[in-house]
N, C-alpha and C positions, 0 to 999 in steps of 0.2 A: 776447317770450315764446316765440313760435314758433321764432325763431332759436336760442334756448337749447335748446329741446327737440329741434330738428333736429340740433344739434351732438351732443347726448348720445345720441339714438336711432340716428343714422346715421353716427356718428363712424368706426366701423370699416369702413363700406361705401364710403367715399370713398378709393379706392386710387390714383386717377390713371391706371388702366388704360384703354386706349381702347375696349375691347370691352364696357363696361358699358352696359346699356340705360337705366338711370336717371340715371347721372352721366356727364358729359363728362370728358375727360382732365384739365381744369383744376379738377374738383371741383364745378362748377356743375350744377344739376339741369336735365336736358333738358326742353324745353317740354312734351312729351307727358306727362311724369310730374309736372309742377309741382304741380298741384292735389292729386293723390294723396299726394305727398311731404309737403306742408304739412299735410294732414288727419291723416296718420299721426303726424307729428311733434307735432302739437297734442295728441295723446292722452298723450304722455309715455311713457317706457320701461316703467314699472311697469304702467300700464293696458294698454299694447299687449301685453306679455308675458302678463298675466293673461287677456286675451281670446283670445290665441293658444292658451293651454293649454286654455281652454274649448272651442275648436274641435277640438282633438285628442281631448278626452274625448267630445265629441258623436259623432265618427267611430267611436270604440270602442263607444259605447252603441248606435249604429245598425247595427253589424256591417259597416261599410265597411272591408273587409279585402282582403288578397291572400294567396295561398298560397305559402309559401316552404319548400321541402323538407318538405312535409306539415304545416307549422305555420301556423296562421292568425295573421296580424299586421295591426295597424291600418295603413292606408295614410296616410303623413304628408301633411298639408296645410300649406302655408306661407301666412301671412296677408298677405303683401305681394304683391298681384296683379301680373301682367304687363299692360302697357298697350300697345296697338297703335293707331296713329292711323288715321283713316278712309281717308286717301289711300293709306297703305301697305297697309291691308287690302284695298282695292279691287284692287290689283295681285296680292296673294297669292291672293285668292278667284278672280280670273280665271285665274291660273296653275294653280290646283288643278282648276278646271272644265275647262280645256284639256287637262290631263294625263289626267283621267278619260275624257274623250271620245276621246282618241287611244288609250288602252288598251282602251276598249270596242271601237273599230274593229279594233284588233289582234287581240283574242280572237275576234271574229266572223270575221275573215279567216283566222286560224290554223285554226279548225275547219271552214272551208269552202273558199274559193278559193285561199288562200295566195298572193295576188298580191304581197305584200311580199317573199316569197322569190323568186318568179319575176322580180321587178324588181330584185333585188339589194340591197334595203334592209336585209335581215337575212340571215345565212347559214342555210342549211337545218339546219346542225349545231346551231344554237341550239334548234331544236325537237326534232330527233331525239335529242339528248343530254340533254334535260331530263327529270327524273323526275316533273315535275308535269303533263305532258300526259296527258290521259285519252282513249284511243283511242275509247272507246264514245261520246264526245260529238261525234265528227266528223260533219258534216252536220246537226247539231242547231242550230236557231235558237229562242230563247225566244219566247213569244207576243208580248211587246212589244219584243223585240229587245235586252233589257237583261240583261247578265250581271253587271255590277258595280253592284249596287244600293246597296251601302255601301262606302265606301273611307276609308282613313286614310293620308294622305300625310305622311311625316315630313320636317320641315324643320329646318335649322339656320341661324343667322345667323352669317356669317363675320366675320373681322376688319375687313372693309370695311363692315360693317353690312348686307350683302345677304343676303336669304333664299335658300338653296339647298336643292334636294331631296336628301335623304339616301337615302330608299328609298320604294317604293310598297307598300302593303298592301291587296290587293284580294281576299284569301281570307276571312279572319275577323278584321278589325281590331277590337281591343278598346280599352277605356279611356273611352268616352263617358260611362259611368255616373259616373266621377269628375268629368267636366266639369259634369254636372248637380248632383252632390252638392256640389262645391266652390262653385258659385254659390249654392245654397241656404244653405250654411253661412255664407258671407260676407255674404249679405243679412241673415241673422238675427244674426250676431255683430258686424257692422260696418255697420249700416244707414246711418249718417251718411256713409259714404264714397261712397254712390251719389247723395247729394243734389246736385242741380244738375250732375251729371256724366252725359252722354248715353252710358251703357254699353248696348250692344246686348244683347238678350235671347238666352238659350240654351234656355229652357224649352219652346220649340215643337218641339224635336227629336223627341220621341216621336210627336207628331201627324204631322210630316213623314215620319217613318220609316214609320208605318202607311200613309200615303197612297201612298208609293213602293212598298210591298209589295203593297198592294191593286191598284195600277196594273199590277203584273206578273202578275196572276191569269190563268189559262187561260180559254179561251172558254166552257168548261162551268160556270164559276163563277156563282153567283147574283149579284144586283146588288151585294150587300155580301159580298165574298169572305171566306172563313174563313182567317185567318192564325194560325199558331202559331209559338212560339219553341221550337226543339228544343235541349235542353241535355244534356250528358253526365251531369249529375246534381250533387248537392250537394257532391261532393268535387272538382269542377273548380275551378281557381284563379279563374275569372271568374264563378262562379255568382251572386255578388251582382249583377253586371251583367245576366245573363240574367233574373233575377227582377225587377229594376227595370224593364227595358225591356218585359217582358211585362205587368207591372202597369200601367205608365203608358200603354201602348198599349191596354189593355183586352182583351188576348188571352190565350189559354192558354199556359202554360209546360208543355211535355211532355217526356218522356223516350222513348227508342226503344220501350219496351214499351207505351207508350200508343198507338202507331200500328201500323197493319196495312195491307198491300196486298191488295186484292181486285180482280181483273179490270182490272189496270193503273190502279187508282185508289187513293189513300191515304185511309184513314179513321182517325178518332180514337175510341177507346173512351170512352164516357160512360155514366153511370148510365141514360140514356134510350136507349142503343143506339149503333150506329155513326154517326158524323157525318163527312161528306166534308170533307177538308182541301184547300184550293186553293193555299196558299203556305206554305212551310216556311222560316222564317228559321233556318238551321242555325248552331249555334255549336260546331262540331266540324270537324276537317279531313276531306278527302275519303276518306282511308284508312280511316276508321271508319264512313262513312255508309251503306254497303250491303254486308253480308257476302257477298252473291252475286257482287259485282263486285270488291270490294277485299279487305280482310283478312277471311278467313272466321272468324277467332276473335273478331271484334268483337261485343261486346254493346251497343255504343252506336249501332248503325245499324239501319235498317229493311230487312229482306229484300224485294227487289222495288222499292225506291224508284227506282233508275235506270231500270228498265223503265217505271214510271209517268211519269217525267219525259220519256223519249223518246217516249212515246205522246201527250204534250201534255196530260196530265190533271192535272199538279201542277207547280208551279214551286219550285225550290230557290234560295234567296238566301243568300249569293252563289252564283253559278253553279258547278256541279261542273266542275272543270278549269281554274278561274281561277288556279291556282297558278303557271302559267307567267308570268303578269303580275307575280308577286311575285319571281320569280327575279332575283337581283341581276345576272346577266348580261343579262337582258332590260332591266333598268334602264339599262344603258349605252347602249342603242339608242333609248330613249324620245324624246330630242330629234329623232332622225331619223324616228321614227314620227309625231311631231307634224307635221313638214314634209311627210311623204308623205301621210298621211291627211287632214290638215286644211288643208294649204297655208298654214300659219302658222309664224312663228318662235316658238320656245319663250319663254314669259313668265318662267318660273322656271328658272334653270340648274341642272344637276346639279352635284354635287361632282365635281371632276376624278377620273377613275377609269382604272386600267390593267386591261385584260383579260389575265389570265395565260395564256389559251389562245393569244395572239398571241406568237410567238417573240421579237420585238424588245422588246415590253412585259415579257415574262417575264424576259428578261435584265436589263433595267433594274431591275425590282423586286427580283430576287435580289441585285443589287449594292447596293441601297439599303434593304434589308429593315429595318435598325435605325431608319430614319427614317419608315416608313410604317405605316398601319393595314391589316391584311390580314383579309378576311372570307370565310367560306364562302358560296357563292351561295345555299345553301338554309338558312342559319342563321336563327334567330329568338331573341328574348329575350336577345341578347348572347352566345349560345353560340358558341364557336369563334373569336371575335374575338381577334386578337393585335395589341396596340399596340406597335410596334417599339421606341420609345424607353423603354418600361417593361419590355420583355422581357429575360430573361437570355440569356446566350450559348447555353446548352443549349436553351432554348425556341426561339431563332432557328434553331439547327441542325436541330432537329426539324421546325420549320415549313418550312424550306428543302427538306427531303426530301419533305414532303407536297406542296408546290407542284410539285415536279418530277414526282412520281408522278401527280398529278391536276390539271393546270393548269386544266381546264374548271371545276373545283369552287371556284375562288377568284377574287376581285378584290382590288385594292389601291387605297388612297386616301391622299392626304396627311393629316397630322394637322391637322384643322380647329380653329382656335382659336375655340371656341364662345363666344358672348356670355354675359355674366353678368347677374344681377339680384340686388340685396340680398335675402338670405334669413335668417330668424331661426335662429340656432344658439345654443349655450350662452352664448357671449360677447356676443351681440347680433347685429344684422343685419350680415352679411358677404356679399361677392359669391360667388355659386355659379353653375356652368354650367347652361344650360338648352337644351332643344330644344322643338319644337312639333309636335303631331300634329293638324292640322285634319281634320274629318270631312266627307264629302260624300255626298249622297243623290241617286241618279239615278232619276227617275220615267219616263224615256223621252222626255219632252217637255222636261225641264229638269234641269240639274245644280245642286243647291242646296248651298251650303257653309255649315256652321254657323259663325256669327260667333264666332271664337275658336278653340276646340279645347283639347287637353290639353297644357298646359305641364308638362313633367317637369323636375325639378331634381335635380342630383347633390349630395346633402347633405354627404358627406365633403369636406373641403378638398382641392382639387386634382383631384378625381375628374372624369373626362370622360364616364363611362358613367352614364346617368341611370336605368337600369333599377331597379325596386324591389328586385330581388334583390341589388343592389349598394348598398343603403342610400338609394335615391332616393325622392323624394316628388313632390308636384305643387303647382301654383299655380292660382288662378282667373285666367282669361285675359280681359282686358277689350278689346273692340273698340269704339272710340269711334264714334258716329254722326257723319255729316257735320254741320258747323255750320249752324244755321238762317240763311237769307239775311237780310241786314240789313233788307230791306223787309217781311219777314214779321211782325216784332214779337214780343214775348213772348206766350206763351199765357196765357190767364186761369187763375187758380187753380182755378176750378170745372171746367175742362176738362182739367186737367193729367193726371190719372190715366188717363182714356180715351185721351188723345193719346199718352201714352208707350206704352200697349199697342198702339195702332194702328200706331205707327211702329217698334215693336220695341225700345223703350227699357226698360231694367230699372227696375222699381219695387219697392223692398224691402217695400212694404206689400201687394203682390199676394200673395194666399194660394194661387196656383196651384202654387207649389213644395211645398205641403204634401203633394201626392200622391207626392212622392219619399220620404216618411217610411215607416218600417216596411214595407219591401218584402220582408221575409222571410216574409210570410204565404203561404198556399197559393195556387195559381193560381186564375183567375177561375171556371172551371167545374169542378164536382165531377166526378171521373172514376171509372170502375169500378176495383176493386182490380187491381193489377198481376198479370198471369197468370204471370209468370216471376219467382219470388223470387230467382233468382240475381243479377238486376240490382241488388238491394239491397246486394250485397257487392262492388260494383265497387271496385277498389283506387284509391288516390289516384294519378291520372295526368293530366298536363296535355296534353290533345289539342287545345287551342285555341291558336292563335298568340298568343304573348304580345306586349305592347307592346315594340317594338324599341328598340334602344339608339342613342343618339348616340355619336360616337367619344369 
């Protein structure tokens, strides 16, 4: 019976292509996916589609959306999870941690000694030509030395099955709310899929995030530091995420008008008076954070915030000036930075990349433009990317002129044949391209990597860009726990639930995911009325870095 169901449900997904993560080239199911494949096939096509449609409706009902050109749209979730084996995840997690540690050292060096420049590891022009460097932060060191509290490192799996780093996001990485929401939805909609499958939990992320932010607090903080999430407001494309994280951490969600600087300290307006703030988790780019230092017309920032940071009285996460770590030109040097700062070989390789500022590389790229993917070094959300094989002659001619006029502003990469995973479309499950954004938290003592991350899927057939604005969606990402050793024996049924929680294994009967429901309520603490009514008329503007695109 399972064989018949498998044939009917996954018939269109068995393409024989070598880059599929569920199916081998001969059409057999890969071992990592066998249990999931058989469980889904056992549901049958009609039941599977019915439950998938229920997932989509639940997302719409909960307001799990993204902003596209000013229009709120539900964020598509696909009900076929991505599965990553324990051994493979151990390598990915170690590689993410290594990369974050190296970038942390780089940012500290950049704003202080600049030894990497003196030793010839990176050229001085990388820093002097970057629009992301914030001169006011030179000489500043955070209280616990951490600038990258939260990171999202984008990965792709190439045609050889190897995970490669596509780009680093250490300013304002977004998307973790979809990781949490996807898991909750799958645990409720398909609880039997988790039975007897050691899927590692993701629900501890908010608690880990709060701990990392509190660990960053300045010396003047009380024993329990006051943390707030600073949002640009309800019209921001990622407001759902801001609200969810504030609620699940149990902290206030604030806008700029809720905060005020007094004597180089930051306070929050409440009905009981001013309350000092120790850590601000900002969800806006540096340009908007303080009108005294950056854009003077910004209504999304707090006047005097940078002054309070430099005085050591408040910490902003992620650190102001982190953007140089996101610069795609910096990305090309990260393997060298790992060797220089950590004396280690990179665990996760980069995608091969040409620096257009180098004359020989530029000449090669210009000659092969129709074969390559070209990206602006300061781009986000897929903006400005040109995929050579899909571009017109006119587009390539225009791009060629732009590259010659501003070579520092561009990099080029080969077209990576992204891996695919069966994904439900109108005709049934078919292979669709995916990428992966794991999230890491740095407390200063440890870099913890969330088991899984955001798998984004390009839903249109043949599409290689996974961004939601191009019709992309997401999948629940399963990281399997290491198998129990043979001499341990099975757990008793009475201890199973506690054991799964202690070992970080997903339990669909656990009600802790209920806290992710109805996150659109008001913040935790009632605040005084906003003194500046102008902020209520902020236009729709995306000032937060959007989830980036795979090629």
